Backbone as JSON Lines, residues from 0, in Angstrom:
{"i":0,"aa":"M","n":[-72.07,34.32,38.84],"ca":[-73.42,34.86,39.39],"c":[-74.0,34.06,40.63]}
{"i":1,"aa":"F","n":[-74.89,34.8,41.05],"ca":[-75.42,34.47,42.2],"c":[-77.0,33.8,41.9]}
{"i":2,"aa":"S","n":[-77.21,32.65,42.58],"ca":[-78.2,31.97,42.0],"c":[-79.85,32.18,42.81]}
{"i":3,"aa":"E","n":[-79.42,32.66,44.23],"ca":[-80.19,32.79,45.16],"c":[-81.31,31.76,45.46]}
{"i":4,"aa":"A","n":[-80.27,30.45,45.36],"ca":[-81.09,29.21,45.53],"c":[-81.59,28.83,46.85]}
{"i":5,"aa":"I","n":[-82.74,28.24,47.06],"ca":[-83.32,27.68,48.34],"c":[-83.7,26.4,48.22]}
{"i":6,"aa":"H","n":[-83.32,25.4,48.92],"ca":[-83.9,24.06,48.84],"c":[-85.23,24.38,49.49]}
{"i":7,"aa":"C","n":[-86.3,23.55,48.88],"ca":[-87.86,23.17,49.34],"c":[-87.9,22.0,49.72]}
{"i":8,"aa":"R","n":[-87.78,21.72,50.76],"ca":[-88.08,19.86,50.82],"c":[-89.57,19.61,50.54]}
{"i":9,"aa":"D","n":[-90.54,20.32,50.85],"ca":[-91.71,19.77,50.35],"c":[-91.77,19.82,49.08]}
{"i":10,"aa":"T","n":[-91.33,20.19,47.88],"ca":[-91.72,19.97,46.67],"c":[-90.35,19.19,46.29]}
{"i":11,"aa":"E","n":[-89.5,18.88,47.18],"ca":[-88.24,18.2,46.65],"c":[-87.63,18.93,45.3]}
{"i":12,"aa":"T","n":[-87.19,20.27,45.55],"ca":[-86.76,21.19,44.58],"c":[-85.82,22.19,44.94]}
{"i":13,"aa":"V","n":[-85.34,22.87,44.29],"ca":[-84.53,24.04,44.83],"c":[-84.78,25.02,44.07]}
{"i":14,"aa":"R","n":[-85.44,26.31,44.61],"ca":[-86.05,27.59,43.93],"c":[-84.91,28.32,43.65]}
{"i":15,"aa":"F","n":[-84.68,29.01,42.53],"ca":[-84.01,30.02,42.18],"c":[-84.35,30.93,41.3]}
{"i":16,"aa":"A","n":[-83.92,32.2,41.01],"ca":[-84.46,33.4,40.36],"c":[-83.47,33.52,39.45]}
{"i":17,"aa":"I","n":[-84.4,33.98,38.27],"ca":[-83.55,34.24,36.75],"c":[-84.24,35.33,36.55]}
{"i":18,"aa":"Y","n":[-83.55,35.97,35.85],"ca":[-84.26,37.83,35.11],"c":[-84.09,37.85,33.43]}
{"i":19,"aa":"P","n":[-84.9,37.04,32.85],"ca":[-85.1,37.15,31.35],"c":[-84.74,38.23,30.76]}
{"i":20,"aa":"D","n":[-84.76,39.57,31.25],"ca":[-84.73,40.79,30.59],"c":[-83.69,41.56,31.36]}
{"i":21,"aa":"G","n":[-82.56,40.89,32.13],"ca":[-81.73,41.69,32.95],"c":[-82.17,41.88,34.27]}
{"i":22,"aa":"F","n":[-81.03,42.4,35.27],"ca":[-81.64,42.78,36.46],"c":[-82.63,44.2,36.27]}
{"i":23,"aa":"D","n":[-82.85,44.76,35.49],"ca":[-83.9,45.88,35.61],"c":[-85.06,45.26,34.99]}
{"i":24,"aa":"G","n":[-85.64,43.99,34.42],"ca":[-86.66,43.69,34.16],"c":[-87.11,42.49,35.13]}
{"i":25,"aa":"P","n":[-88.1,41.91,34.75],"ca":[-88.77,40.94,35.9],"c":[-87.87,39.91,36.39]}
{"i":26,"aa":"R","n":[-88.44,39.58,37.85],"ca":[-87.67,38.53,38.56],"c":[-88.67,37.24,38.18]}
{"i":27,"aa":"I","n":[-88.1,36.17,37.7],"ca":[-88.63,34.96,37.41],"c":[-88.28,33.86,38.39]}
{"i":28,"aa":"I","n":[-89.14,33.27,39.56],"ca":[-88.58,31.85,40.17],"c":[-89.03,30.7,39.38]}
{"i":29,"aa":"A","n":[-87.78,30.4,39.27],"ca":[-88.02,28.69,38.64],"c":[-87.27,27.68,39.6]}
{"i":30,"aa":"R","n":[-87.42,26.45,39.35],"ca":[-87.09,25.22,39.99],"c":[-86.38,24.12,39.47]}
{"i":31,"aa":"I","n":[-85.64,23.54,40.23],"ca":[-84.94,22.12,39.43],"c":[-84.99,21.16,40.48]}
{"i":32,"aa":"S","n":[-85.31,20.3,40.03],"ca":[-85.61,18.87,40.75],"c":[-84.33,18.6,41.58]}
{"i":33,"aa":"D","n":[-84.79,17.81,42.96],"ca":[-83.54,17.36,43.61],"c":[-83.01,16.27,42.79]}
{"i":34,"aa":"D","n":[-83.8,15.34,42.2],"ca":[-83.38,14.33,41.55],"c":[-82.05,14.78,40.33]}
{"i":35,"aa":"A","n":[-82.71,15.8,39.78],"ca":[-81.79,16.59,38.62],"c":[-80.38,16.65,39.2]}
{"i":36,"aa":"L","n":[-80.3,17.54,40.32],"ca":[-79.25,17.88,41.13],"c":[-78.54,16.84,41.67]}
{"i":37,"aa":"H","n":[-79.19,15.83,41.79],"ca":[-78.37,14.41,42.44],"c":[-77.78,13.84,41.34]}
{"i":38,"aa":"Q","n":[-78.52,13.27,40.29],"ca":[-78.22,12.56,39.13],"c":[-77.41,13.2,38.09]}
{"i":39,"aa":"I","n":[-77.43,14.19,37.89],"ca":[-76.67,15.09,37.14],"c":[-75.55,16.01,37.3]}
{"i":40,"aa":"F","n":[-75.63,16.67,38.9],"ca":[-74.7,17.54,39.1],"c":[-73.93,16.58,40.62]}
{"i":41,"aa":"A","n":[-74.43,15.63,40.87],"ca":[-73.83,14.62,41.95],"c":[-74.12,14.81,43.34]}
{"i":42,"aa":"A","n":[-75.08,15.72,43.48],"ca":[-74.91,16.81,44.71],"c":[-75.72,15.38,45.68]}
{"i":43,"aa":"P","n":[-74.95,15.78,47.02],"ca":[-75.76,14.63,48.0],"c":[-77.07,15.21,48.32]}
{"i":44,"aa":"R","n":[-77.94,14.32,48.89],"ca":[-79.31,14.76,49.1],"c":[-79.76,15.58,50.47]}
{"i":45,"aa":"D","n":[-78.88,16.56,50.82],"ca":[-79.06,17.24,52.05],"c":[-79.41,18.91,51.74]}
{"i":46,"aa":"D","n":[-80.31,19.85,52.21],"ca":[-80.49,20.81,51.84],"c":[-79.07,21.67,51.5]}
{"i":47,"aa":"A","n":[-78.21,22.08,52.08],"ca":[-77.17,22.63,52.0],"c":[-76.46,22.37,50.36]}
{"i":48,"aa":"S","n":[-76.06,21.04,50.21],"ca":[-75.67,20.19,49.36],"c":[-76.59,20.56,47.93]}
{"i":49,"aa":"L","n":[-77.59,20.47,48.04],"ca":[-78.31,20.79,46.69],"c":[-78.52,22.27,46.51]}
{"i":50,"aa":"A","n":[-78.84,23.09,47.21],"ca":[-78.69,24.38,47.26],"c":[-77.36,24.94,46.53]}
{"i":51,"aa":"A","n":[-76.07,24.35,47.12],"ca":[-74.63,24.53,46.94],"c":[-74.58,23.99,45.56]}
{"i":52,"aa":"A","n":[-75.1,22.75,44.8],"ca":[-74.81,22.39,43.66],"c":[-75.72,23.25,42.49]}
{"i":53,"aa":"C","n":[-76.64,23.89,42.93],"ca":[-77.45,24.91,42.04],"c":[-76.5,25.97,41.93]}
{"i":54,"aa":"Q","n":[-75.67,26.56,42.89],"ca":[-75.12,27.5,42.72],"c":[-74.08,27.1,42.04]}
{"i":55,"aa":"A","n":[-73.26,26.14,42.26],"ca":[-71.84,25.88,41.42],"c":[-72.07,25.4,40.14]}
{"i":56,"aa":"H","n":[-73.32,24.89,40.02],"ca":[-73.84,24.75,38.1],"c":[-74.86,25.68,37.47]}
{"i":57,"aa":"F","n":[-74.81,27.07,38.16],"ca":[-75.88,27.86,37.83],"c":[-75.67,28.31,36.43]}
{"i":58,"aa":"S","n":[-74.49,28.66,35.78],"ca":[-74.77,29.01,34.69],"c":[-75.46,28.03,33.66]}
{"i":59,"aa":"R","n":[-75.18,26.71,33.78],"ca":[-75.78,25.89,32.64],"c":[-77.39,25.67,33.71]}
{"i":60,"aa":"I","n":[-77.64,25.91,34.38],"ca":[-78.7,25.79,34.85],"c":[-79.78,26.97,34.66]}
{"i":61,"aa":"E","n":[-79.24,28.02,34.67],"ca":[-79.7,29.32,34.37],"c":[-80.06,29.08,32.69]}
{"i":62,"aa":"A","n":[-79.14,28.82,31.86],"ca":[-78.98,28.87,30.61],"c":[-80.54,28.22,30.39]}
{"i":63,"aa":"K","n":[-80.4,26.99,30.76],"ca":[-81.68,25.77,30.61],"c":[-83.22,26.57,30.77]}
{"i":64,"aa":"A","n":[-82.83,27.22,32.01],"ca":[-84.45,27.95,32.6],"c":[-84.52,28.96,31.92]}
{"i":65,"aa":"L","n":[-83.9,29.79,31.31],"ca":[-84.05,31.02,30.5],"c":[-84.75,30.51,29.24]}
{"i":66,"aa":"E","n":[-83.98,29.02,28.64],"ca":[-84.33,28.92,27.33],"c":[-85.96,28.5,27.17]}
{"i":67,"aa":"R","n":[-86.29,27.73,28.59],"ca":[-87.89,27.22,28.95],"c":[-88.74,28.16,28.96]}
{"i":68,"aa":"H","n":[-88.02,29.06,29.86],"ca":[-89.03,30.55,30.02],"c":[-89.17,31.12,28.59]}
{"i":69,"aa":"H","n":[-88.24,31.36,27.82],"ca":[-88.6,32.14,26.56],"c":[-89.42,31.28,25.54]}
{"i":70,"aa":"A","n":[-89.22,29.86,25.8],"ca":[-90.29,29.15,24.81],"c":[-91.65,29.08,25.41]}
{"i":71,"aa":"A","n":[-92.19,29.23,26.74],"ca":[-93.19,29.21,27.3],"c":[-93.24,30.36,28.67]}
{"i":72,"aa":"P","n":[-93.48,31.85,28.33],"ca":[-93.27,32.71,29.31],"c":[-94.27,32.53,30.34]}
{"i":73,"aa":"Q","n":[-95.5,31.81,30.0],"ca":[-96.59,31.57,30.9],"c":[-96.64,30.58,31.58]}
{"i":74,"aa":"T","n":[-95.63,29.74,31.61],"ca":[-95.63,28.25,32.04],"c":[-94.46,28.31,32.92]}
{"i":75,"aa":"A","n":[-94.88,27.96,34.45],"ca":[-93.86,27.65,35.34],"c":[-92.64,26.9,34.91]}
{"i":76,"aa":"V","n":[-91.46,27.07,35.18],"ca":[-90.21,26.57,34.96],"c":[-89.9,25.59,35.89]}
{"i":77,"aa":"L","n":[-89.9,24.17,35.56],"ca":[-89.33,23.15,36.57],"c":[-88.47,22.52,35.43]}
{"i":78,"aa":"L","n":[-87.06,22.29,35.84],"ca":[-86.12,21.64,35.1],"c":[-86.17,20.07,36.08]}
{"i":79,"aa":"D","n":[-85.93,19.28,35.19],"ca":[-86.08,18.07,35.87],"c":[-84.58,17.29,35.03]}
{"i":80,"aa":"T","n":[-84.25,15.88,35.52],"ca":[-83.27,15.09,34.87],"c":[-83.26,15.38,33.54]}
{"i":81,"aa":"V","n":[-84.56,15.05,32.59],"ca":[-84.36,14.83,31.48],"c":[-84.14,16.13,30.73]}
{"i":82,"aa":"D","n":[-84.12,17.46,31.28],"ca":[-83.93,18.28,30.42],"c":[-82.09,18.42,30.29]}
{"i":83,"aa":"F","n":[-81.46,17.71,31.27],"ca":[-80.19,17.77,31.02],"c":[-79.59,16.56,30.15]}
{"i":84,"aa":"C","n":[-80.35,15.55,30.41],"ca":[-79.96,14.01,29.71],"c":[-80.13,14.4,27.93]}
{"i":85,"aa":"T","n":[-81.21,15.1,27.62],"ca":[-81.26,15.48,26.19],"c":[-80.04,16.13,25.66]}
{"i":86,"aa":"E","n":[-79.66,17.4,26.85],"ca":[-78.19,18.35,26.1],"c":[-77.16,17.31,26.06]}
{"i":87,"aa":"A","n":[-77.09,16.21,26.96],"ca":[-75.59,15.63,26.99],"c":[-76.16,14.61,25.7]}
{"i":88,"aa":"V","n":[-77.25,14.1,25.22],"ca":[-77.02,13.43,24.07],"c":[-76.79,13.91,22.68]}
{"i":89,"aa":"A","n":[-77.38,15.25,22.72],"ca":[-76.94,16.21,21.4],"c":[-75.49,16.58,21.88]}
{"i":90,"aa":"E","n":[-75.02,16.6,22.86],"ca":[-73.26,17.26,22.73],"c":[-72.57,15.9,22.24]}
{"i":91,"aa":"M","n":[-72.92,14.65,22.9],"ca":[-72.38,13.59,22.09],"c":[-72.59,13.08,20.61]}
{"i":92,"aa":"S","n":[-73.5,13.51,20.18],"ca":[-73.97,13.64,18.75],"c":[-73.0,14.21,18.06]}
{"i":93,"aa":"V","n":[-72.69,15.37,18.21],"ca":[-71.91,16.15,17.79],"c":[-70.52,16.09,17.74]}
{"i":94,"aa":"A","n":[-70.03,15.33,18.81],"ca":[-68.71,14.68,18.93],"c":[-68.23,13.95,17.69]}
């Protein structure tokens, strides 16, 4: 899926669109921190690489963003490293 990812230097995030109700529903702009993309997805810290990492790992990022949006629809979605660290801990405890 295409993520519509755009790196925003001023906020040190990558913005991307999610569609909680499918493409016929509203388009929600979510963000993921540069730190998360660098630390979790090993993206170099340049504009193109950060946006490319968001695209390359979009299924995982989108799933987390949709989960966050459904839990608090009136709150802006900003994913950070901790969002993916807790996921990794949960996966390790199942193994």
